[in-house]
N, C-alpha and C positions, 0 to 999 in steps of 0.2 A: 107391510107386515111379514110377507114371505121372506123378504131380505133380512129383516130383523131376526126371524126364527132361524134362518140359515146361518147367520153370524153367530148366534148363541150356540147352535149345534157345533159349529167349528171350534168355538172357544172351549166347550166342554170336552170335545174330542182331543184337542191339543193338550189341555191341562190335565186330562185324565192320563194320557200317555206319559206326561212329564211331571207327575205328582211328587216325584222325589226331590224337586227343587228346594233348596234351603240356603240360608245365608253362608254356610260353609262351602258354597259352590261358586263357580264363576262361569261365564259364558265366553267361549272363544268363537270369533267370527273369521271366515275366510272367503276370499274371492278366488277360488281355485279354478284356473282355466276358464274364467268368466262366469263361474257358477257360484252362487251364494251357498255356503255350508256353515253349519253351526254345531258346536259340541259343548258338552257340559263337563267341567273339570272339578273334581272333588278336592277340597283343601283341608288342612288340619284344623282350622278354626274359622270363625266368621270373618268375612273379608269385604271391605268397602271399595277397594280399587285394585286393579291388576294390570300389568303390562307383560307381554310375552317377548322373549328375545327373538329378533328376526332371523338369526342364524340357526336357532334351535328352539322351536316352540314348546318343547317339554320343559324349558327353563323359564321361570317367571320371577317377577318382583311384585309384591303385593303389600297392601296396607290393611292391617286388621282393624277390628272394631275399637281398639284403643288408640289408633293412630300410630302404631308401631310398624316399622318396615321389616319385612322378611323377604329374603331373596335366595335364588339358587346361583351361586357363583360358577364361573367356568370350571367344569370337572368336579363340582361339589354337590352337596345336598342342601336342601332348604335350611336356613338358619336365620336367627334374629340379627338384624344389623346392630352392631355394638360399637361402632367406631365414632369418631368425632362427628357431631357435638355431643353424642351420648357419652356416658361415663359410668364407672363402676358404682353399683348401688342405685342406678336410676330406676324409678318406679312410677307408674301412673295408674291410678285406680280406675279412671274413666278417660275417655277421649277429651272431654271438656277440661279435665284437670291436667292433661298432658302438656307440659310446657315445651316439649319438643315434638309436637304433633305433626306428622307428615301428611300432606294433602294429596300429593301427586308424585309418581315415580316413573321414569322412562329409561329403558335400556338404550345404550348407544347402538347404532346399526350393526356394528361388529360384535355386539354381545359382550364386550369386555369391560364396559363402564356403566355407571348409573348416574343419572341426574335426578335430584329430588327436591321438593319444595316444602319448607317448614313454615307453619303459621299456627300459633297457639291461641286459645280462647281466653287465656288468663290475663296476659299483659304483653305489650310490645317489648321484645327482647332482641339482643344482638344476634342470637342464633336464628331468628326468623329470616327467611329468604331462600335462595337457591344454592344447593351444594352439589358436588359431584364426587363419586367414589371411583377409584381405579385400583387394580390389584397389586401394583408395585409397592415394595416396602423398604427401599434403600435410602429414603430420606427421613429425617426425624419427624417431618410433618405428615408423612404418608399414613394412611392411604386416602384420606378425604380432605376436601378443600371447599371453602365457601366462595361462591362466585359473585353473589350480590346480596346485600343486606337490605332489609326494609327500613323505611324512614317514616315515623319514628321507630326506634330511638335516635335515628339520624346521627350515627357516630362517624359518618363518612367525612373525610378531611375537606371535601369540597361541597358539602351540603349547604344549601342556601336557606336563609330564614323563610319559613312558610312551606318548605318542601314537605311533601307527604305522598309516599308511594308504597305500594305493595305489589308482590308478584301474583299473577293469576294463571300462568301457564308456561310450559316449557316444551321445546321441540329440538331434537338433535338434527344437525345437518347430516345428509346421507353419507358424507365422507368422514364423519366422526370429528370434524375439525372445530366445530362451534356449536353453541346452544342458543337458540332464539328464545328469549324470555318475554312474555307478555306482561305489561305493567298496567296497573290502575293508578293514574295520577289523580289522587283524590283532591288535591288543591286546585286542579284544573277541570275536574268533573269530566274526564275523558280517559281513553286508553292510549298506550304507546308500546313500542317495541325496543328491546335492547339486545345486543349480541354479546355473549360472553364466550370465553375460550377455556376448554378443559386443560389448564396448565398447572403443573405441580410447582407452585410458587411458594417458597418458604416465607416470603414477606407478605403474602396474602393481598397483593396490590389491588386486585379486582374488587375484593370484598370491601375494602376501606375507601373505595371511590364511588361517587354518585354515578348512576347509569347515564349513558349517552342515549337519551330518549328520542326515538324516531317516532314522530307523532302520526301514527296510523293505527286504526283500531285493531286490525287483524293482520297476521303475517304467517306465511309458510315458506319453506325453502323451495327454490327453483330446482328443476331436475338436475342441473349441473352444480348445485350447491353454492354458486357464486353470487346469486341474487336472492332477494326476498320478494315473493309475490304478496303484495299488500292489497287491502280492501277495507271497506267501511269509511269512516270519516278520515280525511287526510289532514294535512297540516293546517289548512284554513277552515276546516269544518265541512268542506264539500265531500259528498259521498263519491268515492273514486275506486278504481282498481288498476293494477299495473305492476310494474317492477321498480325496485330501487337496488342500488349496491348495498353491500353489508354496512357501509358507513353512512347510508342515507343519500349518497350522491347519485347523480344521473337518474332522476325519476322519469320514468316513461309511463304516464298515467292517462286514463280516460275517465271522463265523468260518467257515473252510472246512468244519468239521465239520457246520455247519448245512445244507450241501448234500451231505453224505455223502462229503466229500473229506478225506483225511488230509494231502494236500499240494496246493498250487496255486502256479503261478508264471506270469510273463509275461502277466498279465492285460492286456487291451486293451479299448477301447471301440469298438464298431462304429458307423461314421458313419451317420447317419440314424435308427437305432433307439435309440441310446444304451445298448444292452445290453452288459454286460460279458461277454467270452468269454476263457477262459484255458486253460492246460494244467494238468491235475490227475490225481490218482490216489487211489483209495479206500484203498490200502495204502501204507505208507511205503516209499520207495526202490524203487518199482515203475515200469514204463513208463507214460508219460503218455498221456492222451486229451484231446481238446478237449471242454470242458464249458462251459456258460453259467452265469450267476449264479442260475438257478433250480435248478441241479443236473442239468439235462438233459445226457445224455451224447451228444455229437455225432459222435464217432468211436470206432472200436475202439482198443485200445492201440497206440502207435506205437513200433516197434522193440522192443528187448529190454533197455533200460537208460535211465537218465536222460540227457538231451541234454547235449552239450558246447557247443553253440551253438544259439541260437534266433533266427530272423529272420522277423517277420511281413511279409506283402506290404503294399504301400502302401494297398491298398483294404481291408485287414484281413479278407480272406476266406480266406486260406491262410497257412500257416506252414512255413518250412524248419526241419527239425531235423537236426543233425549228431550222430550217435550212434556213437561208436567207429569212425570212418572210414566209416560208412554214412550215406547222404543220403536223407531222406524229405521229401515234400511232403504235408502233411495239410490238407484243406479243411473248412470249416465245414459243408459239405453231406454230410460223411461219407467222402469219397474220400481214400484214402491211396495214394500212388505212391512206389515205391522207385526213385530215379534213380541209385543207386550205379553201375550198369553204364555209364551215360553219362559218369561223371566220369573214368574212367581214372586218370591221375595228376594231374588238375587239382585244385587246392585253392581257387582263387579263384572264388567264386560269390556272387551277390547278385541282388536284385530290381531290376527297372526299373518305372517308372510308365507305364502304358499299354502300347503295343505294343513289340515288340522293336526295337532299333536296326537300321538298314539295314546296319550293319557286321557284324551277326551272321549266321552260317550256321545256318539253322533246323535243328533236330534233331527226329527222330520221338519223340514223347512215349511213354514206356513204358506198357504196359497197366497200369492201376491194380491194386494188390493187392486193394483193397476199394473198392466204390462204394456210395453211399447211407448214410444215417444208420442206426446199429444200433438194433434193437429192445431195449427194456429187458430182456426175458427172455433175450436172447442176449449181453449185455455185462456183465462179461467172461465168456468161456466157461470159463476156469479162474481160480482165485485166484492171488495172487502166490506162494503156497506150493506151487502145482501141483495143488490139489484141483479136481475137476470141480465146476462150479457146478450146483446143483440147478435143474431146470427150473421155470418158474413161468408160470401163465396170466395174470398180472396185469401192469399197466404203470403208470408214473407218470401221475397225473391221474385215475385211477379213483376213484369214490366207493364206499366199503365200509361194512360194518356189523359190529360185534363180535358173534360168535356165542354166546359163553358169558361169564358174569360172572366178574370177578376177573382180568382180563388186565392185566398190568403194562406200563406205558409207561415206557421207560428214557431217560435223558439221553444215552446213547451206545449204539452197537450191540454191547454186550458184556453178558454175563449178570450180572456183578458191578457194573454201573454203578448210579448213583443212580436209584431209582424215583420218577418224577415224579408218577404218578397210577395208580390202579387203575380200569380202565374197565369199566363195566357192560354187560351184554348189550343189544344194540340201539343202542349209541353209534355215530353216524355219523362218518366220517373220510374224508380224501382222502389218497391216496398221493402224496407230494411228492418223494421221491428214493429211489433204490435200484434193484434189490436189492443188498445187500452180503452176503458170506458169509465164515465162517471155515473153510469146507469141510464144515460139518455143518449149521449153522443159517443160515436165510435171514432177513435183516432188511430192514425197510422204514421209511423216515422218513415219519411221518404227521402230519396236522394235524386236530385236533378243534376244536370251537367254543372250547374253553378252553385246550388244551394242544398243544404241538409236541414230538415225541420219536420214539423208535424202538420198533417192535413186531416180534416174530418172526412169520413167516407161519404157522407151525404150532407146537403145543406137544404133546409126547407123541403126535405123529402126527395130532392133531386140528386142523383149521383154526382159526386165531384170528379170522379175519374172512372175509367173503364179499361179493360184489358186492351193493350195495343195490338193492332192487327198484325 
């Protein structure tokens, strides 16, 4: 009860300080020198989505309540986007009636170009898909070009019978050379990726061609912009993470199960270290945690469901998760902050690179729900089924020794999984991931000199292994 009262008082205090929040505002997020900062930006009218230029956060591109794009071009003031596919006399009374409704917009890293995604609620049209705008005006087709069309209407010259795709996300390469497009392949009931290039092509070759679908659920650019960090279901439906070339060749992948995860998504590469960090869960359809490519768990579970939206910070040290109208910031150092009380009825939120723009009113950052990386013995405290996790004195990285002969090493953390080997007493091993539990049995992923697999911590109440002397 005391904790509930404390949380309510925090909510009242925060919302009282920030009672001016309204739909004609947006929230800017920053990881400035490793510290989370937030600011409120006042806009001319109601806004559903916003992106800030990385080179100058006072410049923005936003989508208003009618699905119309407004942006601040280099050296200019905010204005309505009036270029192709828009036309003189265009009008939309509501977002639902807007046949050129824009759903997402992204500045190129250099701040000179825009990519945006159109999808209307009325009917499938040739204008639906991904476009890009650039400032040059010396070609008859300038300044905007379509990069990929939806299917239907399937006007692409190489579209196949039964094809059905739509775009669901866009991300610029850090060197401005390409745009990674996420697709929903509705005829296959899965997601995929496609790489498009911001080329001023009077023949519109990219738009009239079907996408080259790289069948991975999630993708983000590598730090050097030459590869794609992929995650989620791979080409054969197995949950994986790793890297591929831009054309899908040279896949370097690992199964999520090898690091104790049933699901992983939105994997990214941390600049400098090259380490892959991602959102994952040990149980299917469970709240996600930040984990790394070794299986180290970096945060507690975030929220109470899978996210509707995920946005990594430009420096890749924090991630915004929108979960059922709740907003969380999770950091790779283990900190989780619930910023929902600050949002009010604001829905436009995104990261800026560096410090907040001087046009933003700085807000007090809420007290984090959790600080510091979790210890392996404490994560998670309950299973997805609600069972209490058994306590354990061990942690990932410890060197152990088998106590009694005849201990089965399993391919998966379930009792009916394939037995990879039978380990003899005295066999040394290292704990590489875990613990996982079904509410009864505690499992650890281990590595011996010859094998990698899963062991139970105890069997019939007797320890299977103990610390090596």
